[in-house]
C-alpha positions as CSV (number, residue, x, y, z in Angstrom):
1,M,113.4,99.4,250.3
2,K,116.3,97.3,250.9
3,Q,120.1,98.4,249.9
4,Y,120.1,96.1,246.9
5,D,116.8,96.3,245.8
6,Y,117.2,97.9,242.6
7,I,119.1,94.6,241.3
8,T,115.8,93.0,242.0
9,L,113.8,95.3,240.2
10,S,116.5,94.9,237.5
11,K,116.1,91.3,236.6
12,A,112.2,92.2,236.4
13,F,112.7,94.4,233.5
14,G,115.1,92.1,232.4
15,I,112.8,89.0,232.3
16,I,109.9,91.5,230.8
17,L,112.3,92.4,227.8
18,V,112.7,88.2,227.4
19,V,109.2,87.6,227.2
20,V,108.8,90.3,224.4
21,G,111.6,89.2,222.8
22,H,110.2,85.8,222.3
23,F,107.2,86.6,221.0
24,T,108.4,85.5,217.5
25,S,105.7,84.4,214.9
26,T,106.8,81.7,212.2
27,V,104.3,82.8,209.9
28,Y,104.2,87.0,210.3
29,M,106.5,89.4,212.4
30,P,105.9,93.2,211.4
31,A,109.0,95.3,210.7
32,Y,107.8,97.4,214.1
33,Y,108.6,94.4,215.9
34,V,111.5,92.8,214.2
35,E,113.4,96.5,215.2
36,M,112.0,96.4,218.4
37,K,113.5,92.7,219.3
38,N,116.9,93.4,217.9
39,F,117.5,96.6,220.1
40,I,116.1,94.4,223.1
41,F,118.3,91.6,221.9
42,S,121.5,93.9,222.1
43,F,121.6,94.2,225.0
44,H,119.1,92.3,227.5
45,M,120.8,89.0,228.3
46,P,124.5,91.0,229.0
47,L,122.0,92.4,231.6
48,F,121.3,89.0,233.1
49,M,124.9,88.4,232.9
50,I,125.8,91.4,234.4
51,L,123.2,91.3,237.4
52,S,124.9,87.4,238.0
53,G,128.4,89.2,238.0
54,F,127.0,91.5,240.7
55,L,125.2,88.9,242.9
56,F,128.7,86.5,242.8
57,Q,130.5,89.2,244.2
58,M,128.3,90.2,246.4
59,S,128.3,86.8,247.7
60,L,132.6,87.1,247.6
61,R,132.3,90.1,249.8
62,K,130.3,88.4,252.6
63,S,131.9,85.0,252.6
64,G,135.2,85.2,251.8
65,K,137.4,82.7,249.5
66,I,135.1,80.3,247.3
67,S,135.1,76.7,248.9
68,L,135.3,75.8,244.8
69,L,133.6,72.1,244.8
70,P,131.1,73.0,247.8
71,F,130.2,76.3,245.4
72,L,130.2,73.9,241.7
73,K,127.5,71.6,243.5
74,K,125.5,74.5,244.5
75,K,125.7,76.1,240.9
76,F,125.2,73.1,239.5
77,L,121.7,72.1,241.0
78,R,120.4,75.9,241.0
79,L,121.4,75.5,237.1
80,M,122.2,73.1,235.6
81,V,119.4,70.6,237.2
82,P,116.6,72.4,236.0
83,Y,118.5,73.1,232.8
84,F,118.1,69.1,231.9
85,F,114.8,68.5,233.5
86,I,113.4,71.6,231.1
87,S,115.0,69.9,227.9
88,F,114.1,66.7,228.6
89,A,110.9,68.1,229.3
90,I,110.3,70.3,226.6
91,A,111.9,66.6,224.2
92,A,108.6,64.7,225.4
93,L,106.4,67.9,224.9
94,N,107.5,67.7,221.3
95,L,107.7,64.1,220.8
96,V,104.1,64.4,221.7
97,L,102.9,67.0,219.7
98,G,105.1,65.7,216.7
99,S,102.9,62.9,216.1
100,F,100.1,65.2,215.0
101,M,101.4,69.0,214.4
102,P,104.7,70.7,212.6
103,V,107.0,70.9,215.7
104,K,110.4,72.9,215.0
105,R,112.6,70.2,215.3
106,M,112.0,66.3,215.8
107,V,113.1,64.5,218.8
108,D,115.7,61.6,218.1
109,W,118.7,60.0,219.8
110,R,120.5,62.7,218.3
111,Y,118.4,65.5,219.8
112,L,118.4,63.5,222.8
113,L,122.1,63.5,223.0
114,E,122.9,66.9,222.4
115,I,121.3,68.2,225.3
116,F,124.4,67.5,227.3
117,Y,126.7,69.1,225.1
118,T,125.4,71.8,222.7
119,N,122.2,73.8,222.0
120,V,119.4,71.8,220.4
121,G,117.2,74.4,219.4
122,G,113.7,74.6,218.6
123,S,111.7,75.5,221.5
124,A,114.4,74.8,223.9
125,V,116.9,77.2,222.3
126,F,116.4,79.7,224.8
127,L,118.1,77.6,227.5
128,W,121.7,78.3,226.2
129,F,121.6,81.0,229.3
130,I,121.5,78.5,231.9
131,Y,124.2,76.1,230.4
132,T,126.4,79.2,229.3
133,L,126.1,80.7,233.3
134,F,127.3,77.4,234.9
135,I,129.8,77.5,232.5
136,I,130.4,81.2,233.3
137,F,130.2,80.2,237.2
138,V,133.4,77.5,236.5
139,I,135.4,79.7,234.8
140,S,135.3,82.8,237.5
141,A,135.2,80.1,240.6
142,I,138.4,78.8,239.6
143,C,139.8,82.8,238.3
144,M,138.9,83.9,242.1
145,R,140.7,81.0,243.8
146,F,143.9,83.4,242.8
147,K,144.8,86.6,244.2
148,K,144.4,88.8,241.9
149,G,141.4,86.6,240.1
150,I,139.1,89.7,239.1
151,S,141.9,90.8,237.2
152,I,142.9,87.4,235.5
153,L,138.6,87.1,235.0
154,G,138.6,90.6,233.3
155,A,141.6,89.8,231.3
156,L,140.4,86.0,230.3
157,S,137.2,88.0,229.4
158,I,138.5,90.8,227.5
159,A,140.4,87.7,225.4
160,L,137.6,85.4,225.0
161,Y,135.0,87.9,223.4
162,F,137.6,88.6,220.7
163,I,138.0,85.1,219.5
164,P,135.4,82.8,218.1
165,M,134.2,79.8,220.0
166,P,132.7,76.7,218.7
167,Q,129.4,75.7,220.0
168,L,130.8,72.8,222.2
169,F,129.9,73.4,225.6
170,Y,128.1,76.4,224.7
171,L,132.0,77.7,224.3
172,S,130.6,80.6,221.6
173,F,127.7,81.7,224.4
174,V,130.7,81.6,227.1
175,H,133.0,83.6,225.0
176,S,130.6,86.8,224.3
177,F,129.1,86.9,227.4
178,I,131.5,85.9,229.7
179,V,133.0,89.8,229.7
180,Y,129.2,91.1,231.0
181,F,129.6,88.4,234.0
182,W,133.2,90.3,234.7
183,G,131.7,93.6,234.5
184,G,128.7,93.0,236.8
185,M,131.4,92.1,239.4
186,V,133.5,95.2,238.7
187,L,130.2,97.4,239.1
188,F,129.1,96.3,242.3
189,L,132.7,97.5,243.5
190,L,132.3,100.7,241.9
191,M,128.5,100.4,243.7
192,E,130.3,99.7,247.3
193,K,133.7,101.9,246.9
194,V,133.2,104.6,244.5
195,K,129.7,105.3,245.5
196,V,128.1,106.1,242.4
197,Q,125.4,108.2,242.1
198,I,122.4,107.6,239.6
199,S,121.0,110.4,238.3
200,A,118.9,111.8,235.3
201,V,122.0,112.2,233.4
202,H,123.2,108.9,233.7
203,I,119.9,107.6,232.6
204,G,120.2,109.8,229.8
205,V,123.9,109.1,228.2
206,A,123.5,105.4,228.6
207,A,120.6,105.9,226.4
208,L,122.3,107.8,224.4
209,I,125.2,105.8,223.8
210,L,122.7,102.7,223.5
211,T,121.2,104.4,220.9
212,L,123.9,105.2,218.6
213,A,125.8,101.8,219.0
214,F,122.9,99.7,218.3
215,Y,122.2,102.5,215.0
216,F,126.2,102.3,213.8
217,R,126.6,98.1,214.3
218,A,124.5,98.0,210.5
219,W,127.4,100.5,209.2
220,F,130.3,98.5,209.8
221,P,131.1,94.8,208.7
222,D,134.3,94.2,210.4
223,Y,134.2,92.1,213.1
224,Y,136.4,93.4,215.4
225,I,134.8,96.5,215.0
226,K,131.3,95.0,215.4
227,Q,131.8,93.1,218.4
228,M,133.2,96.5,220.0
229,L,129.5,97.7,219.4
230,N,128.1,95.1,220.4
231,L,130.2,95.1,224.0
232,I,128.7,99.0,224.0
233,C,125.3,98.1,223.4
234,G,125.5,95.2,226.2
235,F,127.3,97.2,229.0
236,A,125.2,100.8,228.0
237,G,121.9,99.0,227.7
238,S,122.5,97.4,230.8
239,Y,123.5,100.3,232.9
240,L,120.6,101.9,231.7
241,I,118.3,99.7,233.2
242,V,120.0,99.3,236.6
243,S,120.2,103.4,237.0
244,V,116.3,103.3,235.7
245,S,115.9,100.8,238.5
246,R,117.8,102.3,241.2
247,W,116.3,105.5,240.6
248,L,112.7,103.8,240.7
249,A,113.5,102.0,243.8
250,E,114.9,105.0,245.9
251,R,111.6,106.7,245.0
252,E,108.4,104.0,245.6
253,D,107.7,100.5,246.3
254,S,106.8,98.7,243.2
255,K,105.7,95.4,244.7
256,I,104.7,93.7,241.1
257,L,107.8,94.6,239.8
258,M,109.6,93.4,242.7
259,S,107.8,90.1,242.3
260,L,108.6,90.2,239.0
261,G,112.4,90.0,239.9
262,K,112.4,87.6,242.6
263,Y,110.3,85.3,240.4
264,S,112.5,86.0,237.0
265,A,114.5,82.6,237.1
266,Y,111.0,80.5,237.4
267,I,110.2,82.9,234.4
268,Y,112.9,82.4,232.2
269,L,112.6,78.4,232.6
270,L,109.0,78.4,231.8
271,H,107.8,81.7,230.4
272,M,107.5,80.0,226.6
273,A,104.5,78.0,227.8
274,G,102.4,81.1,228.0
275,V,103.9,82.9,225.2
276,Y,103.5,79.6,222.7
277,F,99.9,79.3,223.3
278,I,99.5,83.0,222.2
279,R,101.5,82.5,219.4
280,V,99.6,79.1,218.3
281,V,96.2,81.3,219.2
282,Y,97.3,83.9,217.0
283,E,98.3,82.2,213.7
284,K,95.6,80.0,214.4
285,V,93.1,83.1,213.9
286,G,95.2,84.4,211.2
287,L,94.4,88.2,212.0
288,L,98.0,89.2,210.6
289,F,98.1,92.6,211.1
290,P,100.7,95.6,212.9
291,L,98.1,95.9,215.6
292,T,97.1,92.5,215.5
293,Y,100.5,91.5,216.3
294,G,100.6,94.4,219.0
295,I,97.6,92.9,220.9
296,A,98.6,89.6,220.8
297,L,102.5,90.6,222.0
298,I,100.7,92.3,225.0
299,A,98.6,89.3,225.8
300,A,101.8,86.9,225.4
301,V,103.7,89.5,227.6
302,I,101.3,89.1,230.0
303,A,100.8,85.1,230.0
304,G,104.5,84.5,230.1
305,L,104.9,86.4,232.7
306,V,102.0,85.6,235.0
307,I,101.2,81.3,234.4
308,P,105.0,80.8,235.6
309,V,104.4,82.9,238.7
310,L,101.1,80.5,239.3
311,L,103.1,78.1,238.2
312,T,105.5,78.6,241.3
313,K,103.3,79.5,243.7
314,Y,100.7,77.1,243.2
315,V,102.5,74.2,241.9
316,I,106.4,73.8,241.8
317,H,106.4,75.3,245.5
318,K,103.6,73.2,246.9
319,S,106.0,69.6,245.6
320,K,109.9,69.6,247.3
321,S,110.5,67.5,244.1
322,L,109.5,69.8,241.6
323,T,111.2,72.8,243.5
324,F,114.4,70.6,243.3
325,L,114.3,70.2,239.5
326,M,113.2,73.6,239.2
327,G,116.7,74.6,240.9
328,G,114.6,75.6,244.5
329,K,115.8,74.7,247.4
């Protein structure tokens, strides 16, 4: 495997966790799934921010100083074009479905306007990550124009993390996640300069810290203590996934996981199609038990991973227009 294939494997594990966490029935969820979902949510999106920061720092090493406007144009096409495309596609689908079945949120002029500056919720709630990542790229690129850019970004990220922000332009998400993006940049530097060696001890310690931090979050109602424990969960869980991925990359060629990692952006944008279909079937059948929910969850994960890959390979990549709208080249 190549030097940084473990990052692709980390994306694969991350996107699997995303799909698992999004199979949320509106009529029934067993206690084991709710707890598993809360555990996954404590670190799976911080993981993607860390991986984004890692790759951002890697690109800086290759290209040197950022050309701000070309960089922002590239990121806009990569992130915001698919954000708007998927947002309006979901709006159109909700508009059609709303005429003969209940939907999470009816589409009106306010819904369409909110797409441009805040999270509309409902079926499109997962798109917060795309918009947030773009804003974080803007902030990071500006910071890196300065001599001590990474230090400036770090100080800003830590300060923002403890300051509640409004939902406008997804700033409430930016304040929670930019610190992980910066952490990914630092992780790249550590891997390059210090040559961090991943071992079973790293994996075990990361798993223990994650478990303890997650468990103790419920004990402390104080905002700042809870934020610190959330931060520990995010970094420990992400490091656990990266460590496992690096260990796996050094031992075998995981073709299926590598493929999922390479398609992770498309899977993220399209996975709800498969997940939603399985959820509707499960709720219509009406066999609402822990065991049947587990079976439906497995089916939803398979559909949420396979359908986007098939759509990407055999539909999106066959059309230049669709490829562009989905953020591809």
